C-alpha positions as CSV (number, residue, x, y, z in Angstrom):
1,M,94.5,-17.9,47.8
2,S,95.4,-17.1,51.3
3,R,98.4,-18.2,53.4
4,T,95.9,-19.5,55.9
5,L,94.7,-22.1,53.5
6,A,98.3,-22.9,52.4
7,R,99.2,-23.4,56.1
8,E,96.3,-25.8,56.5
9,V,97.5,-27.8,53.5
10,A,101.0,-28.0,54.9
11,F,99.5,-29.2,58.2
12,K,97.5,-31.9,56.4
13,A,100.6,-33.1,54.6
14,L,102.6,-33.2,57.8
15,F,99.8,-35.1,59.5
16,Q,99.7,-37.7,56.6
17,L,103.5,-38.1,56.7
18,E,103.3,-39.1,60.4
19,F,101.6,-42.3,59.2
20,N,103.1,-42.8,55.8
21,H,106.6,-41.6,55.7
22,G,108.4,-44.4,53.8
23,E,112.0,-45.4,54.2
24,E,114.8,-42.8,54.5
25,N,115.7,-43.2,50.8
26,E,112.0,-42.5,49.9
27,R,111.6,-39.3,52.0
28,E,111.3,-36.8,49.1
29,L,108.9,-39.1,47.2
30,Y,106.6,-39.4,50.2
31,E,106.8,-35.7,51.0
32,D,105.8,-34.9,47.4
33,L,103.0,-37.4,47.5
34,A,101.7,-36.0,50.8
35,V,101.7,-32.4,49.5
36,E,100.0,-33.4,46.2
37,T,97.3,-35.3,48.1
38,A,96.7,-32.5,50.6
39,I,96.5,-29.9,47.7
40,E,94.1,-32.1,45.7
41,E,91.8,-32.7,48.7
42,T,91.8,-28.9,49.5
43,E,91.1,-27.9,46.0
44,D,88.2,-30.3,45.8
45,E,86.8,-28.8,49.1
46,E,87.6,-25.2,48.4
47,S,87.0,-25.2,44.7
48,E,90.0,-23.0,44.2
49,K,93.5,-23.5,42.9
50,L,96.5,-22.7,45.0
51,N,98.8,-20.2,43.3
52,R,102.4,-21.0,42.6
53,R,103.6,-18.9,45.6
54,N,101.4,-20.9,48.0
55,V,102.5,-24.2,46.6
56,L,106.1,-23.1,47.0
57,Y,105.4,-22.2,50.6
58,I,103.7,-25.5,51.3
59,N,106.6,-27.5,49.8
60,Q,109.3,-25.4,51.7
61,T,107.4,-25.7,55.0
62,V,106.7,-29.4,54.8
63,R,110.3,-30.2,53.7
64,G,111.8,-27.7,56.3
65,A,109.7,-29.0,59.2
66,R,110.6,-32.6,58.3
67,A,114.3,-31.8,58.0
68,R,114.3,-30.0,61.3
69,V,111.9,-32.3,63.2
70,T,114.5,-33.2,65.8
71,D,115.3,-29.6,66.7
72,I,111.6,-28.7,66.5
73,D,110.6,-31.6,68.8
74,E,113.3,-30.6,71.3
75,T,112.0,-27.1,71.4
76,I,108.5,-28.3,72.0
77,K,109.6,-30.7,74.8
78,K,111.1,-27.8,76.8
79,F,107.7,-26.4,77.2
80,L,105.7,-29.5,78.0
81,K,104.9,-30.4,81.6
82,K,107.4,-32.9,83.0
83,S,104.8,-35.6,83.1
84,W,104.1,-35.2,79.4
85,S,106.0,-36.5,76.4
86,L,105.7,-35.5,72.8
87,S,104.3,-38.9,71.9
88,R,101.5,-38.3,74.4
89,L,100.2,-35.4,72.4
90,G,97.5,-36.1,69.7
91,T,98.8,-36.4,66.2
92,A,97.0,-33.2,65.1
93,E,98.3,-31.2,68.0
94,R,101.9,-32.5,67.6
95,N,101.9,-31.6,63.9
96,I,100.2,-28.2,64.4
97,L,103.0,-27.4,66.9
98,R,105.7,-28.7,64.6
99,L,104.4,-26.5,61.8
100,A,104.2,-23.4,63.9
101,V,107.6,-23.9,65.6
102,Y,109.2,-24.4,62.2
103,E,107.7,-21.1,61.1
104,L,108.6,-19.3,64.4
105,K,112.2,-20.6,64.6
106,F,113.5,-21.9,61.4
107,A,111.6,-20.6,58.3
108,E,113.5,-18.2,56.0
109,N,110.6,-16.0,55.3
110,K,109.2,-15.3,58.8
111,N,105.7,-14.1,59.4
112,P,104.8,-12.2,62.6
113,A,104.7,-14.5,65.6
114,G,101.1,-13.4,66.4
115,V,99.9,-14.5,63.0
116,I,101.6,-17.9,63.2
117,I,100.2,-18.5,66.7
118,N,96.7,-17.4,65.8
119,E,96.6,-19.6,62.7
120,A,97.9,-22.6,64.8
121,V,95.1,-22.0,67.3
122,E,92.6,-21.9,64.5
123,L,93.9,-25.2,63.1
124,A,93.7,-26.7,66.7
125,K,90.1,-25.6,66.9
126,K,89.3,-27.3,63.6
127,Y,91.4,-30.5,63.9
128,G,92.4,-30.9,67.5
129,A,90.6,-32.0,70.7
130,D,88.3,-29.7,72.6
131,D,90.9,-27.9,74.7
132,S,93.7,-28.1,72.1
133,S,93.5,-24.5,71.1
134,R,94.3,-23.2,74.6
135,F,97.2,-25.7,75.0
136,I,98.6,-24.8,71.5
137,N,98.3,-21.1,72.3
138,G,100.1,-21.5,75.6
139,I,103.0,-23.6,74.3
140,L,103.6,-21.3,71.2
141,D,103.3,-18.1,73.2
142,A,106.0,-19.4,75.5
143,I,108.2,-20.5,72.6
144,A,107.8,-17.2,70.8
145,S,108.7,-15.3,74.0
146,Q,111.9,-17.2,74.4
């Protein structure tokens, strides 16, 4: 099972958590549920099981991105045009950026920036608006160069 698919599952869980995040005392429960749901949906679509290493990556990435969301959002805001706000971005784009920025800046096991950016662009092509991939690429390239 590839890291690419695991990254897509993590994105789906983050996307879902944007809408169903529960109260602060339910945070871990909702994160577990979002990850489980995203894995089940993916396994149905892909007809493959995620291996233990990939499930660990998904859990660490979702929990890490959610725990550092304030820092991540501040990083993203620095690279948006002055007339744009984070809330103006589409939900898919916002969560693709959060996932990638978490991996670029905060993850313990870092992958090469080019891989992270490329896979974020591919997620944007699949789940974002028509011009999202170029936008995502530009923002992440600027952040990675920082």
